N, C-alpha and C positions, 0 to 999 in steps of 0.2 A: 398177335405177336408170335414169333417163332421161338420155340424152346427146343434146341438141338444140342447134341454133344454130350459130354460127361459132366455130371454134377455130383460132387461128394455130398453124401448125406452126413453133414458135419456132426462130429462128436461135440460134447460140451466140456470145456476145460474147467476143472475144479482144483482148488488147492487142497492141502492136506487136512484142512478143517471143513472141506466140502463146500466152500464158498466159490462163487464164480471168480475166475482168474483172468482178469482183463489182459495182462501182459502176454499171457500164453495164447489167448484168443488172437491177439494181433500178430504174435510170432507165427502161428499156423497159417493165418490168412495171407500174410505177406509172403510167406514161402510158397503157398499155393498159387498166388497171383502170377508167379513166374512160369506157370504151366498153362497150356492152351485149353483150360477148362471152360465149359459153357457158363458156369456160375456156381452158386452154392445154395444148398437147401439147409435151412436153419430150423431147429426145433422139430425135427422128425423123430421117428422111432429111435434112430441111432443116437440122437441127442439126449436121451434119458428124459424126454419131455414130461412123462407122467410123474416124474420125481421133482419137478420144478414148479415154482409158483408162476402166476401170470406175470407179475412184475419182473421176475428173473428172465422169463422168456422174452419180454419186450427189451430188457436191458441187453440181452445177448444179441438180439436182432440189430439193435442200434450199434453195438460194437462191430459186428461183422460188416454192416453197411459202411461204417467209418473206415475200416481197414481194407475194404475191397477195392480192387483196381477198376478203373473206368471200363465200361463195356461188359462187365460180368452181370448176368441175369440173376437176380436174388429172389428166391422163393421161400416164403415163410410157412412153416408148419403151423396150422391153426386148429389142430385136432381138439375137439371138445364135444361133449355129449349133447349139448343143446344148440339150437340155431342161434339163440341170443348170445351165448358165450363165444361161439365160433365167429360170428360176425364182429363181435367186439374186438377180438384179437386180430381179425383180418383188417379191420379199419385202423387199428393201432399200427399194424405193419405197413399200411399205406402211408400213414403219417411219417413212418421211419424211412420211407423211400424205397420200399420193395416193389417188385414188378408183378408178382403173382402169389397166390396162396395155395397151399396143399391141404385139403380138407379130408379128414379121416371119416370112414363110415362109422356112424354111431353104433355102439354094440352092447353097452352095459345092461340095459333092460331087454334081454334077448327075446322074450316072448313078443314084445311089441316092435323092437328094432330090426329083428331078423326077418323083414318082409320087404319085398321089392317096392310096394307102394309107399311105405314109410321112408325108405331110403331115398326114393325119388323126390318125395315131398321135402325131406331134409335138404338135399342138395339144391333143389330149385329155390327154396327159401333163402339159403345161404347166398346163392348166386344173385338173387334179386337184390340183396341188401349189401353185398360186399362191394367196396370201392375198387377192388382189384379183381382181375380175372382169376377163375377158380380151376384148379386141377383136382380131380377126384383121386382119392388114395385108397387103394384096395390091397389089404394085407391080411388075408384070412388066417394066417399063422398066429396073429395077435388077436384079432377081433372075433374069430370063430365064424365069420360071415364072408362069403365070396360073392361080390356084387355081380348079378347076372348080366350076361351080354345084352339081353333085350333092354334092361334098365339103363345100361351105359349108352346104348344106341339112342334111346329116347332122350337122355340128358345131353347128349352131344349136340342137340339142336338148340339148346339154350344159348343165347348170344353171349353170356358171360361165363360159360363153361368151355374151356379151350382144350382140355385134354385130361390125361390121368397118368398116375404112376401105378403100375401093376407089379406088386411084389409077390404074387402068388407063385411064380416060377412055372406056371402052366402056359407054355408057349402055344399049345394048340388053341387054348382059349384066347390068347393074345391075338393070334391070327384071325380068329372069328370076330374079335372086337374091332380090329382094324378094318375088316371088310364091312362090318355092320354099321359102324359109326359114320357120321356125316363127314364128307371130304374136308380135310383140313384139321380134323380132330386129332390131336397129337398124343400118342401113346408112348410113354417112357417105361423101360424095363427097370424093375427094382431088384432083379436077381442077377448077381455077379456070375453065377454058374451057367446062366442061360442067355445072357444079354447079347452075345455074338449072334446066336440064332435069331433072337428077337429083332435085331437090326435087319436081318435078311427078310423078316416077315413084315416089316414096315414100321417098326419102332423108330422114333426120331432121335433117340438117345437113351441115356440110362442115368438113374439116380442111385448111387452105390455107396455102401458103407466101406467097402474095400478101397475105394478111391481116396479115402483119408490117408491110407498107408502107402499105396502105390499108384498115385495119380498119373504118373507118366506112363506106366504100363497100360492103364485104362484108356488114356487119350490115344496111345499108339494103336490100340484096337479100333477105336473110333476112326482114326485117320486111315487105317487100312481098309475099313469099310467104305469110307468116303472116296478113296482113290481106287477102289475095287481091287485091292491087293489081298485077295482072299487067303492065300497061303500064309501070309504074314499075320493076318487077323486070327486065323485058326491057331497058329503057333503061339502068339501072345496070349490068347484066351486060355489055351491049355496050361500056360505057365502060371497064370493067376488062379487056376481052378483049385489047386490044393490049398493055397492060402485062404481063398474065400470060403472054402468048405470048413476049414479049421475055425475061422473066426465067426462065420455066420451060423453054422449048424451046431457047433460044439461049445465054443467059449463066449460067444456073444459080444456084448459091448466091452467087457474087460479085455477080451482077446483083440478086438479092433484097436483099443487104446495101446496095448502092448506092441502090436504090429507097427503102429505109428512111431513109437519110440525107436524102433529099429532103423527107421529112415530119417531121423532127425526132427520129427514133429513132436509136439507135446501131446502125450496121451493123458498122463496123470491118473489119479485114482477115480474109479467110479463112485457114485453115491451108494451108500447102504440102502437096501439090503444086498446089493451086488457084492460078491466076495472077491478079494484079491486072487490072482492066479497063483497056482502052485508052481514050484520049480519045474516039475515035469511038464506042465502045460506050457510054460514059457519056452522050454526046450523044443516042444513039438511045433510051436508057432515059428520059432527061429528056423527050424528045418523046412517048414512049409514055405517060408518066404526067402529061403536061400536062393540066390541068383536074381532076386528082385530088389535087392537093396541098392539105393543110389549112393 
């Protein structure tokens, strides 16, 4: 299957009591359906997944599936530390009608998990048992482990591992990965600050937190790449750079959610222990996204 284009790494809608907020999930997805996005990634890092129960994750997947327009590719984040739990979530996603799963590198038991052989075993075992095609998920900023190029290249030959999301922001390594992996292995950038360059290096698209707030701008960059309008692509990428830096590096998920509010999407509160943004932080985000509001 082909996974191309721009995919928002969806936030999770909570109400003021921190419960899942179905109406706002539908509001956001129906609004996003009007834009030429490749699809949606549910229950990734931006979705506050570590703060959710398994049942909540499955419920959210079902709601996003129900609200999504026909033709959108749906990718379920199935991050868990064990093969057993990862596969269990992956197969529940299959039952919910998803197309692929995004499996995070295990990291909690660092002495044992931060080893290429253990990582390779984990992903092979997940791919052997998953009913859905698997994307590797490399985000060393969170896990403290950067999946080696040699391991990725080895895993790319598994028939049920079709690609990866690389959120390291290291485009030199992304380039090496594209070259080393089996032909047809799809690498998607998870870095808003570097995804324009990543597309030039062979990435097939991007899974981005900032696409929740400014999906049209992100799609415009993809279309500029696809039509080889490089000046337009560079221009639009420079426009989102300040905003993506503010929310990704400085204010995180609360910042993403506030940026969404500026463009008519529901951001809502994050779950504790995330803190609400200060007035100063909101002002900084407003300035960073000035000119990108729809």
